[in-house]
N, C-alpha and C positions, 0 to 999 in steps of 0.2 A: 090357682095360686102357685102350685108347683111349677107350672110352665113359666110363669112370670119370674119365679125365683131362679130358675134354670137360665133364662135369658139374661137376668141380672148378673149371674155369676160369669157367663160368657162375655158380657159386656165389660165387666170389671177386669177381666183377664186381658182382653184386647186393649182396654183402656190403659192398663199398666204399660203396654208396649208404646202406646201413644205418648204417655208421659215421659218415657225415656228419650224418644226421638224428639219430642217437642221441647224437652229440657236442653238438649244440645242445639236444637234449632234456635231457641230464644237466647242462649248464652252467646252465640255468634251475632245475633242480630243486636243485642244490647251493647256489645263491645264495639261493633264495626258498622252498625246500621245497614248491613248487607243481608239480603235474603239468599240463603244458601240452597240453591236448587240442586246441588250434588249430594244433599243429605240421603236421598234415597239410594244413590249409588254407593255411598259409604256404608250404608246398612247392608246392602248386597255384598260388598267387598268383605266385610267382616265376617258374614255368614259363610262365604266361600272359603275364606282363610281357615276358619274353624273346621269346616268340612275336610279340607285338605289335611290339616293336622291330625284329625280324628280318624278319618277313613283311610287315607293314603299312607300316612306316616305312623298310624296306630299309636298315637300319643293318648294318654289318659284324658278322660272327658274334661276334667277341670282344667288341666294344662292346656288343652287345645282351646278351650274357652278363653282363658287368660291371655294366651298368646295372640289370639285373634284380636282381642281388645287392645292389647298393648301395641301390637304392630299397626293396627288401624290408627291408634293415637299418633304413633310416629309418622305414619304416612300423612296424616292430617297436618301435623306440625311441618312437615316438608312441603306440602302444598302451600301452606301459608308463606313460607320462606321464599319459595321460588316462583309461585304463580300469582300470589296475591299481594305480597309485600311491595313488589315493583309498581303495583297499581294503586298504592295506598292513597295517593293524592288525586287519582283519577275520579271522574264522576261516578256516583253510585251505580248508575245503569251500566257502566263499563265493568264493574266488579261483579254485578249480577250476571252479565253475559259471560264473564270469565268462569263463574261457577257452573253455568250451563255447559260450556266447552269442556271443563274438567270432568263433569259428569259423563259426558258423551265418550270421552277417552277412556274413563274407568270402565264403562259398560262394554265398549268395543274390546278393550284389553281382556276382561274377564271372559267374554264370549270366545275370543280367539284361543285363550289358554284352556278354558274349561268346557266350552261348548254349551249347548242348550239342553243337555241330558238331564233327566230327572233323577235326583238323589235324595236320600233320606238321612237325616241326622238323628239317630236314636237318642231319646232322652235317658239320662241317668236315673230318672225317676219313672214310676209306672204311670201309664195313661189309662189304666183300668179304673173305672169310676167307683166310688163308694158313696153311701147315703149319709147326709147330715141333715136331720130334720125333714127327711123326705126329699131333699134335694140332691142330685147326683153331682159330685165334684171329684176331681182327680187330683192325685198328688202333684202332677205336673202343673196344672192350673194354679194350685195353691203356691207352688214354688215360684212361678213367674210373678205372681202378685207380691209375694214376699221379697223377691229379689229387686223388683221395681221400687217398692216402697223403701227398701234399705238403701238403694242407690240415691234415691231422691233425698232421703234424710242425711246421708253422708255429704251430698253436695250442698245442702242447706247449711249444715254445720261448717263445711269448708269455706263457704262465702261469707259466713257471719263471724267465725271465730278465728280464722287464720289470717296472717299478714298478707299472704299471696292472694287469698280470696277477697280481701277487702281492697287490695290493689286492682284486681279485676273489676270490682263494683265501681271503684273511683275512675278507672279508665272508661267504663261504659257511660258514666255520667258526664265527665268532662275530660277530654283527652289532653287538652293544653294544661289544665290545672294538675292533672296527674303527672305530667312531665315536670312541671315546676317544683313539685314535692319530691322528685327523685324516683318515681315509679318508672320502670322500664316498660314502655308501651309495647315495643317489639316483642319483648319476652312475654308480656301478657297476652298479646295476640296469638303467639305460638301456642301457649297453654290453652287458650280458648279454643282454638281449632283442634288441638290434640284432644281435649276433653269431649268436644262435640262428636268428633269421629269415633272415639272410644265408646260413647254412649249409643251411637248408632249401631256400632258392631255388636254390642250386647243385645240390643233389640233385635237385630237381624237373626242372631243365633237362637234367642228364645222364640222368635216367630216360626222358625224352621222346625223347632221341636214340638210345636203345638200338634194335637191330634189332627190328622188329615192334612198335616203340613208337609211340604216337600221343598227341596232346594232346587229351584230353576231360576235363571237369570230373570226371565220375564215376570215370574210370579213375585219374586222379591222386590223387583223395581216397581211393580204395580202397587204392592202393599206400601212400599216406601213413599211413593208419590202421593198416595191417599193420606199418609201420615202428614206429609209436608203441607198438603192443602189444608188439612184441619189445623195444623200448627200455625200456618200463615193466617188463617182467619182469626185465631186466638191472638196472635201478634197485633194484627190490624185493629182488633177490638180494644186490646190493652193500650196500645199507643194512642188511639183516639180518646180513650177515657183519661190517659195522662195528660194529653194536650188540653183537654177540657178543664181538668182540675188545675192545671198550670195557668191557664187563662183566668180562672176564677180567683187565683191567689194574686195575680198581678195587680198592683194598685193603679188606679187612674189618676188623673190630674188632682182630684180632690182628696186623695189619700184612701178612698174606699175601694173595696173590691168590686169588680165588674165582670160580667160574662157577656160576650157578644155571641148572639145567636144568629 
């Protein structure tokens, strides 16, 4: 039973990181219908920025974390403006290939500037375990779970309670209708990419601070791509269910609902 509880805690900790990357992944997909294959590279970039600020420039931990998230968000908005917006009316497959190309450029740039050296980002909290009901947990794991839950709740409130968040929801549902009611689609897209990049950066830093974690380009990219694959599966399942429910609600010629199997 203790072993099962231990595995459960580890799974929740890693799942919290999945939630952050998956949230950013789905935000882009819902707004643009584009699968962002550069999300793993954005996670790696945010982690490397935090490492640079913390280890090289000796910034405080919290400041390094926030700067990495903010700069990654600015970088994501810049990518949307100069790399993706010119392709806005292109086929979706073209945009997907553009995300792959951008990811390759980010990967190559970080390897040129930072190399493949192994680095460690010490956590501000202890990684020494303590027992809760016979289960060993660490303050670091609890902080990762708490930060992930906090960020998810903040973004839920943002989307549901703020005018800007509702504009993003409207744009994701119907771009043409959003334009007609005065919503700036271009501004919304920039915010979407900035939000997604910032969430990926936060996940990258938290992943590097886990016990037995280390900052290497290859390791972070591998973890990021695993998160993308899991998120893509969730998106595919979700969109399939939405399409099925939409078909169920569409009336046929007699005015009744029908589902085509």
